[in-house]
Backbone bond lengths (Angstrom), bond angles and torsions (degrees), N, CA, C in turn:
res aa  C-N    CA-C-N  psi(-1)  N-CA   C-N-CA  omega(-1)  CA-C   N-CA-C  phi
1 M - - - 1.561 - - 1.517 110.79 -
2 T 1.201 121.47 126.63 1.414 126.45 -177.32 1.514 107.14 -79.21
3 K 1.395 114.70 161.81 1.430 126.13 179.39 1.564 108.96 -54.65
4 L 1.336 111.61 -52.63 1.387 119.21 -175.98 1.519 111.95 -61.85
5 Y 1.332 119.20 -41.43 1.386 121.65 177.71 1.506 112.72 -61.37
6 R 1.359 116.56 -40.48 1.420 123.00 172.59 1.504 114.32 -61.29
7 R 1.245 114.21 -42.15 1.448 116.87 -178.22 1.578 109.49 -68.00
8 L 1.417 118.67 -40.63 1.469 119.69 177.49 1.585 111.81 -65.21
9 L 1.287 111.14 -40.72 1.470 114.92 179.00 1.601 109.45 -61.98
10 A 1.278 116.49 -39.12 1.440 119.07 178.87 1.601 110.03 -66.41
11 E 1.227 121.07 -37.84 1.395 127.13 178.32 1.391 112.55 -66.39
12 T 1.363 121.45 -42.84 1.392 127.13 177.15 1.546 106.38 -62.66
13 A 1.265 121.82 -58.53 1.403 128.38 -174.79 1.662 108.78 -62.24
14 G 1.296 114.84 -40.26 1.451 112.23 -179.64 1.460 113.75 -70.27
15 T 1.367 114.92 -36.16 1.592 113.13 177.07 1.275 113.41 -70.55
16 A 1.468 120.41 -33.64 1.494 119.63 179.15 1.537 111.65 -67.13
17 L 1.318 115.37 -33.56 1.548 117.35 176.35 1.456 111.25 -70.24
18 L 1.230 116.32 -37.13 1.543 120.40 -179.00 1.456 107.90 -56.35
19 V 1.428 113.50 -55.85 1.441 120.89 179.94 1.488 115.03 -59.58
20 I 1.312 116.37 -41.80 1.404 120.19 179.72 1.528 116.72 -56.56
21 F 1.343 111.37 -50.74 1.373 117.29 178.44 1.482 121.14 -93.04
22 G 1.261 119.36 -20.85 1.553 124.11 170.03 1.485 106.83 -79.02
23 C 1.258 116.60 -59.08 1.601 116.52 178.63 1.470 112.50 -65.89
24 G 1.316 116.26 -28.17 1.438 117.50 178.83 1.542 111.56 -70.70
25 A 1.333 117.48 -35.90 1.435 120.47 173.63 1.499 115.18 -58.37
26 V 1.451 114.75 -36.20 1.348 123.63 176.26 1.631 110.81 -62.16
27 M 1.351 110.39 -49.55 1.449 118.98 -176.06 1.650 110.63 -64.28
28 V 1.249 112.67 -41.91 1.608 117.47 179.20 1.451 105.32 -65.42
29 N 1.307 117.39 -40.48 1.597 116.74 179.77 1.496 109.65 -58.85
30 Q 1.316 115.95 -43.35 1.435 126.89 -177.70 1.557 112.93 -60.77
31 S 1.299 111.21 -47.31 1.477 122.35 -174.22 1.458 117.22 -82.58
32 H 1.361 117.08 -13.49 1.450 123.27 -175.64 1.551 114.40 -125.69
33 E 1.450 112.13 40.17 1.393 119.69 173.23 1.520 113.20 57.16
34 S 1.337 114.24 41.53 1.524 118.81 175.29 1.568 110.22 62.82
35 A 1.360 116.01 38.22 1.533 119.00 -179.84 1.429 112.23 -62.97
36 L 1.260 120.07 -27.14 1.580 120.11 179.08 1.525 110.80 -91.99
37 G 1.365 116.82 -33.01 1.448 119.06 -177.63 1.444 109.28 73.17
38 L 1.356 115.88 168.31 1.555 117.59 -179.10 1.523 111.05 -64.75
39 L 1.272 118.86 -31.40 1.540 119.52 178.87 1.541 107.56 -64.30
40 G 1.326 114.27 -44.51 1.473 117.04 -173.49 1.540 111.00 -68.25
41 V 1.270 117.74 -34.88 1.579 125.88 177.24 1.568 105.90 -65.67
42 A 1.394 115.25 -44.85 1.533 118.66 -178.96 1.412 105.36 -68.16
43 I 1.277 129.57 -41.52 1.398 126.71 177.98 1.551 113.76 -64.45
44 A 1.315 117.75 -29.98 1.399 122.36 -179.89 1.647 105.77 -72.41
45 W 1.199 115.24 -45.74 1.510 117.86 -178.24 1.575 108.17 -68.84
46 A 1.242 119.92 -36.57 1.514 120.71 178.85 1.457 111.81 -73.80
47 S 1.364 119.03 -37.55 1.420 119.24 175.20 1.572 115.34 -65.34
48 M 1.363 116.11 -37.56 1.415 120.99 -176.49 1.453 110.25 -72.38
49 V 1.251 117.68 -37.84 1.551 120.17 176.92 1.472 108.35 -64.87
50 T 1.324 118.14 -44.41 1.515 121.66 -176.72 1.571 109.69 -65.55
51 V 1.305 115.92 -47.16 1.384 120.29 177.37 1.566 115.34 -57.78
52 L 1.317 112.59 -44.55 1.477 119.45 -175.51 1.510 110.89 -66.61
53 I 1.408 114.36 -36.02 1.392 119.61 179.24 1.564 109.55 -63.04
54 Y 1.363 113.98 -47.62 1.389 118.08 -178.57 1.674 109.37 -63.96
55 T 1.271 110.34 -37.33 1.485 113.59 -179.42 1.500 116.75 -70.76
56 F 1.381 121.55 -46.98 1.383 125.08 -174.02 1.502 113.73 -107.17
57 G 1.250 117.19 -9.17 1.526 126.77 -170.78 1.631 105.37 -48.94
58 N 1.347 118.69 -50.92 1.417 119.34 -176.62 1.541 117.19 -70.80
59 I 1.340 113.48 -5.11 1.521 123.43 -171.21 1.662 102.16 -103.06
60 S 1.211 108.32 -61.00 1.559 111.79 -167.39 1.595 110.81 -121.88
61 G 1.327 114.92 -11.27 1.433 116.02 -171.30 1.547 112.12 94.56
62 T 1.267 113.50 -14.10 1.523 122.40 -175.98 1.545 109.42 56.80
63 Q 1.317 116.05 58.52 1.496 112.64 178.74 1.477 109.10 -73.72
64 I 1.391 120.05 -49.41 1.436 128.91 176.61 1.471 115.29 45.50
65 N 1.440 116.21 34.87 1.363 121.57 -172.59 1.456 108.75 -169.09
66 P 1.417 116.11 113.68 1.400 116.11 -179.97 1.580 121.49 -54.22
67 A 1.293 113.58 -27.98 1.476 126.44 -179.72 1.537 107.23 -63.50
68 V 1.373 111.43 -48.03 1.415 118.19 -177.84 1.520 112.43 -69.69
69 T 1.294 118.83 -37.49 1.461 124.35 175.63 1.621 108.44 -62.88
70 I 1.297 117.15 -45.90 1.515 119.92 179.51 1.467 110.13 -65.48
71 A 1.313 116.79 -45.92 1.493 121.35 178.62 1.564 115.29 -56.17
72 L 1.392 110.68 -46.02 1.491 117.92 172.86 1.488 111.82 -55.74
73 W 1.350 116.56 -45.22 1.433 118.08 -174.38 1.422 109.08 -69.59
74 S 1.328 119.98 -26.39 1.512 122.50 -177.84 1.473 111.79 -68.46
75 V 1.399 116.76 -21.26 1.415 120.20 177.59 1.527 116.69 -107.56
76 G 1.366 111.02 10.98 1.512 117.65 -179.74 1.471 115.03 77.91
77 K 1.360 117.03 23.59 1.388 120.61 176.80 1.553 117.09 -104.13
78 M 1.390 109.53 9.44 1.470 115.16 -177.50 1.550 106.12 -147.57
79 P 1.385 122.21 120.10 1.338 125.22 176.24 1.481 114.94 -48.99
80 S 1.289 117.35 134.91 1.623 119.74 179.00 1.540 109.33 -54.06
81 K 1.422 115.89 -44.19 1.518 115.45 -170.89 1.558 109.81 -72.10
82 E 1.246 116.68 -14.08 1.530 115.20 -178.17 1.550 111.22 -98.11
83 V 1.248 120.63 -2.26 1.405 122.43 -176.80 1.524 116.00 -66.15
84 L 1.361 111.97 -54.43 1.575 120.03 175.05 1.613 110.79 -56.47
85 P 1.258 117.29 -53.03 1.463 116.12 -177.40 1.454 112.69 -60.45
86 H 1.326 117.99 -33.52 1.600 117.76 178.47 1.366 108.53 -71.15
87 I 1.317 120.26 -43.76 1.512 121.94 178.48 1.583 114.75 -61.43
88 V 1.379 112.78 -41.68 1.509 116.23 173.52 1.467 114.55 -62.78
89 C 1.312 118.53 -34.31 1.435 121.93 176.15 1.558 114.87 -70.43
90 Q 1.272 110.86 -45.41 1.571 117.05 175.96 1.512 109.49 -56.68
91 I 1.384 119.31 -45.57 1.449 125.12 -179.65 1.524 106.41 -61.86
92 L 1.341 113.74 -51.35 1.449 117.16 174.31 1.506 118.10 -48.66
93 G 1.350 111.59 -49.45 1.518 118.73 -179.39 1.533 109.91 -59.28
94 A 1.323 113.32 -52.70 1.453 120.79 173.36 1.565 119.75 -43.16
95 T 1.375 109.32 -47.80 1.348 116.40 176.04 1.433 120.14 -66.83
96 I 1.359 114.66 -40.77 1.467 121.15 170.92 1.479 111.47 -56.24
97 G 1.394 112.58 -48.54 1.482 115.37 -177.37 1.529 112.81 -59.29
98 S 1.348 120.68 -44.77 1.348 129.44 176.04 1.611 109.25 -58.79
99 A 1.211 115.14 -42.78 1.597 122.85 -174.05 1.683 98.63 -63.92
100 I 1.344 114.74 -47.22 1.490 115.92 -171.75 1.633 108.48 -67.42
101 L 1.268 113.87 -31.16 1.429 118.54 176.79 1.447 112.21 -65.93
102 L 1.319 117.79 -43.62 1.391 127.08 -177.53 1.475 108.64 -66.29
103 W 1.408 122.12 -39.14 1.309 127.64 178.36 1.610 111.21 -66.31
104 S 1.343 113.95 -48.81 1.497 124.87 -169.64 1.519 115.13 -76.09
105 L 1.561 110.28 -45.48 1.410 113.70 -175.96 1.558 114.33 -109.41
106 G 1.215 116.91 -8.30 1.555 122.23 177.25 1.507 106.57 88.87
107 H 1.334 114.23 -179.45 1.418 117.52 -176.26 1.466 111.76 -87.03
108 I 1.342 112.25 76.56 1.583 120.79 -178.71 1.594 102.93 -83.08
109 G 1.389 108.99 127.18 1.473 115.78 175.81 1.547 109.71 55.50
110 T 1.220 114.46 -121.87 1.464 127.39 -178.98 1.474 116.24 -119.45
111 L 1.459 113.62 24.55 1.426 120.41 -173.87 1.509 114.72 56.78
112 A 1.350 115.80 27.72 1.370 124.71 175.03 1.689 109.30 70.09
113 A 1.295 110.15 27.43 1.464 118.67 171.59 1.527 113.29 -56.99
114 T 1.421 122.47 140.76 1.344 124.30 -174.51 1.559 108.04 -76.21
115 T 1.302 117.66 128.89 1.409 125.19 176.16 1.507 106.49 -138.16
116 T 1.283 118.18 166.43 1.479 127.31 -176.68 1.522 109.86 -131.09
117 T 1.441 107.39 144.13 1.555 115.03 173.66 1.415 106.97 -102.61
118 L 1.359 123.33 1.34 1.438 123.64 -174.09 1.663 109.71 -105.26
119 P 1.286 113.91 162.31 1.488 109.97 172.05 1.489 110.00 -62.73
120 V 1.347 115.69 158.91 1.443 122.43 -170.73 1.481 107.67 -56.02
121 D 1.371 119.51 -53.55 1.455 117.04 -176.86 1.525 119.91 -57.24
122 R 1.329 112.50 -32.40 1.445 114.81 -179.14 1.548 108.21 -80.44
123 A 1.414 115.06 -33.51 1.523 114.71 175.65 1.549 106.79 -61.40
124 F 1.270 119.10 -46.00 1.489 119.28 -176.99 1.502 107.69 -54.41
125 A 1.362 117.99 -52.90 1.353 118.43 -178.40 1.472 117.51 -54.45
126 L 1.212 114.62 -38.50 1.515 122.58 177.65 1.390 114.06 -69.54
127 E 1.356 119.53 -44.94 1.523 122.04 176.22 1.513 107.52 -65.35
128 F 1.244 117.48 -38.70 1.494 123.48 176.35 1.548 113.17 -55.71
129 A 1.356 115.92 -48.69 1.323 126.46 -179.35 1.504 111.66 -66.62
130 Q 1.351 115.82 -46.24 1.471 118.45 179.02 1.488 110.00 -64.26
131 S 1.290 115.58 -44.86 1.610 118.43 -177.83 1.603 109.25 -65.78
132 F 1.261 115.33 -29.99 1.492 119.43 175.63 1.490 110.52 -65.05
133 L 1.368 118.31 -43.80 1.414 123.42 -176.65 1.534 105.73 -66.77
134 V 1.246 123.27 -51.29 1.517 124.61 -178.68 1.552 109.70 -59.21
135 M 1.340 118.67 -42.81 1.415 115.39 -175.39 1.613 104.68 -76.78
136 A 1.166 128.21 -30.53 1.470 127.44 174.67 1.450 107.86 -59.34
137 V 1.348 121.76 -44.06 1.384 124.86 -179.88 1.659 110.74 -65.60
138 V 1.326 110.57 -37.21 1.485 116.93 -179.79 1.632 105.83 -61.29
139 M 1.324 109.81 -53.46 1.541 112.88 -179.23 1.576 115.25 -62.37
140 G 1.264 114.81 -39.31 1.427 115.65 178.13 1.430 121.00 -73.82
141 A 1.348 113.30 -40.67 1.538 122.12 -177.53 1.537 114.63 -90.41
142 G 1.457 109.62 -30.42 1.487 112.23 -172.22 1.584 112.78 -109.10
143 V 1.206 116.48 -41.79 1.522 120.23 -175.95 1.434 114.46 -82.40
144 D 1.364 115.28 -39.48 1.522 119.63 178.33 1.448 108.67 -67.16
145 E 1.327 113.27 120.19 1.511 117.96 177.64 1.434 114.48 -71.41
146 R 1.309 122.28 -10.32 1.469 123.84 176.95 1.607 111.26 -76.85
147 T 1.310 114.33 -20.55 1.431 112.99 175.88 1.568 113.78 -80.61
148 P 1.406 114.13 128.52 1.457 116.93 178.71 1.488 113.21 -47.23
149 R 1.413 120.37 138.85 1.366 126.33 177.65 1.647 109.08 -61.60
150 G 1.372 113.25 142.18 1.384 117.94 174.92 1.598 111.72 106.28
151 F 1.310 115.76 -14.46 1.548 119.64 -179.07 1.512 109.03 -87.19
152 A 1.339 122.74 -25.18 1.448 118.74 -176.08 1.485 112.23 -60.52
153 A 1.273 124.09 -47.51 1.445 125.32 -175.47 1.558 114.43 -59.30
154 L 1.351 113.89 -39.90 1.375 118.49 175.48 1.451 115.66 -73.10
155 G 1.391 118.77 -43.86 1.509 122.68 171.72 1.436 115.92 -54.52
156 V 1.276 114.29 -52.16 1.514 121.85 -178.29 1.541 110.22 -62.04
157 G 1.133 113.81 -50.02 1.625 123.82 176.59 1.485 109.73 -52.14
158 L 1.289 117.10 -54.74 1.546 119.80 178.63 1.574 114.36 -61.65
159 A 1.426 114.09 -36.41 1.382 118.69 177.30 1.567 115.37 -64.95
160 V 1.395 109.23 -38.01 1.418 113.64 173.80 1.478 116.18 -70.11
161 G 1.393 118.97 -43.60 1.410 122.18 170.05 1.570 114.19 -54.14
162 A 1.371 115.96 -43.84 1.540 113.06 176.99 1.477 113.41 -56.54
163 C 1.459 116.23 -49.62 1.316 120.59 -178.80 1.442 117.84 -59.34
164 V 1.352 117.30 -34.16 1.546 119.82 170.27 1.322 111.57 -63.92
165 L 1.441 123.50 -42.91 1.482 126.30 179.77 1.448 107.88 -54.88
166 F 1.337 116.81 -48.03 1.506 126.20 -172.39 1.534 113.85 -78.18
167 G 1.321 114.34 -52.49 1.342 122.15 -171.28 1.562 116.57 -94.73
168 G 1.259 117.40 -21.39 1.409 124.46 -171.74 1.642 114.00 -49.32
169 P 1.346 114.54 -46.97 1.416 119.38 -176.22 1.682 113.16 -74.30
170 L 1.341 108.64 -15.37 1.408 118.83 -168.16 1.617 107.51 -104.60
171 T 1.264 123.21 -50.65 1.431 122.16 -177.58 1.563 113.04 -126.07
172 S 1.304 117.76 1.33 1.452 131.06 -168.19 1.561 110.00 71.59
173 A 1.309 116.58 3.42 1.427 113.55 171.29 1.601 117.68 55.96
174 S 1.386 114.90 50.18 1.471 123.38 -170.38 1.576 107.83 -69.13
175 M 1.353 114.02 -68.09 1.384 121.92 -174.42 1.548 114.28 57.26
176 N 1.246 115.13 11.85 1.524 123.78 -177.47 1.497 115.54 -156.55
177 P 1.369 109.02 108.33 1.539 114.63 -176.05 1.475 114.41 -57.76
178 A 1.373 120.49 -32.20 1.479 119.86 177.29 1.531 110.40 -70.33
179 R 1.262 119.24 -42.29 1.456 122.79 173.80 1.435 114.98 -48.21
180 S 1.343 113.99 -44.61 1.446 123.91 -176.76 1.570 106.47 -78.02
181 F 1.227 120.87 -35.51 1.540 124.20 -173.87 1.573 109.20 -69.76
182 G 1.346 114.37 -47.81 1.526 113.04 -175.09 1.498 118.13 -55.24
183 P 1.432 118.00 -54.13 1.356 123.30 172.59 1.563 113.44 -58.49
184 A 1.291 117.19 -37.75 1.510 117.98 175.89 1.423 115.97 -58.46
185 L 1.443 110.02 -49.21 1.513 113.07 -179.48 1.550 113.92 -65.78
186 V 1.399 116.09 -51.07 1.332 118.21 -177.80 1.590 114.93 -66.83
187 G 1.382 115.96 -32.28 1.354 118.16 -172.51 1.585 113.93 -98.98
188 G 1.317 110.91 -16.94 1.448 119.33 174.00 1.524 111.38 82.96
189 T 1.303 123.22 27.07 1.467 126.96 176.23 1.522 108.81 -108.68
190 W 1.342 110.39 110.80 1.580 111.81 -179.43 1.469 111.82 -120.41
191 E 1.279 122.36 19.88 1.500 122.27 -176.71 1.516 109.98 -60.47
192 H 1.289 114.53 130.08 1.570 123.91 -177.62 1.564 110.28 43.61
193 H 1.451 112.77 41.50 1.504 111.70 -178.30 1.423 111.42 -64.33
194 W 1.286 124.46 -29.39 1.510 130.37 -169.13 1.560 101.30 -64.14
195 L 1.268 119.60 -36.04 1.557 121.76 -173.82 1.480 107.81 -60.49
196 Y 1.399 117.94 -38.61 1.425 121.20 -175.72 1.514 113.57 -78.76
197 W 1.367 114.91 4.80 1.466 115.04 172.71 1.645 100.68 -114.40
198 L 1.228 121.66 -47.89 1.437 122.08 -167.89 1.638 108.13 -71.96
199 A 1.209 119.73 -42.16 1.466 120.08 -179.01 1.503 110.59 -67.44
200 P 1.250 122.01 -51.18 1.533 122.09 -178.69 1.724 108.99 -60.84
201 I 1.260 114.33 -43.70 1.478 118.42 179.60 1.523 112.62 -60.37
202 T 1.428 112.40 -50.63 1.502 113.47 179.92 1.455 113.20 -68.64
203 G 1.412 114.88 -40.88 1.487 113.16 178.97 1.476 111.70 -61.31
204 M 1.224 120.40 -36.03 1.535 120.78 -172.28 1.481 109.98 -78.92
205 I 1.369 117.69 -40.40 1.442 119.78 174.81 1.490 108.81 -54.63
206 A 1.417 116.74 -47.49 1.406 122.37 -175.88 1.528 111.62 -55.99
207 A 1.353 115.56 -47.25 1.472 126.50 -179.27 1.497 107.06 -61.65
208 A 1.290 120.25 -48.55 1.477 124.94 -174.54 1.581 107.74 -63.56
209 Q 1.307 119.40 -46.68 1.403 122.44 173.92 1.567 114.33 -59.99
210 L 1.258 119.39 -50.40 1.529 118.67 175.26 1.482 112.12 -58.70
211 M 1.359 119.03 -50.00 1.415 118.35 -173.21 1.516 112.73 -67.65
212 T 1.298 117.26 -25.94 1.374 122.32 173.75 1.565 114.36 -65.89
213 R 1.318 112.07 -42.27 1.468 121.11 -178.23 1.583 112.39 -72.40
214 I 1.376 110.79 -43.16 1.569 110.67 -176.01 1.497 112.75 -84.69
215 G 1.460 113.41 -15.50 1.562 115.65 177.55 1.610 111.98 -83.95
216 R 1.325 117.95 -0.11 1.490 117.84 -173.75 1.487 113.46 -65.14
217 T 1.249 121.39 140.86 1.541 120.28 174.58 1.511 110.72 -111.12
218 D 1.414 116.12 24.64 1.411 113.30 -177.45 1.605 113.14 -101.09
219 G 1.460 110.71 13.53 1.396 119.89 -179.95 1.517 113.00 93.50
């Protein structure tokens, strides 16, 4: 089994698990009279991101997000030939995860599809800002070799949890095109779907570019 194959398999499995337990928490909250609450849902997302980074970080870096993959590529941290295979596997994983949720929990709500209660321009700005924050933490805690090992998982997980607490009721706090695509494909909810690709990708590219520039040690 080649290193690339192992990385792609890790990305597929990681994204599937993220959707199963992250989107699954949203669905359980919807079907059980808000038993988890917004805080519980945020903790579920934060915990899963943290656990998955610890699990697959040494194999694939646990990108599990097309926007992260593209942002890393934009600053030379991802080989061009691996970008598309990673994105395909992330989308595949998210779709598998959503299909498992549909089979196991039924068609609850919109299968945790990402939707917004804000006007589109404000929703875009919020998703951009949340994605920027998450990628800034990825760069500072994960990519920057001066940061002690082991901090990336906790830092990125906390950033995702904070974004879900703040933006969950407003834009569903996606920050991840694959996370949005899986439920949309399986559940058939495509409203403003373009937003959940464009805002995370541009937000994360902006963060990666900025963090690369301000983090340089060459003067």
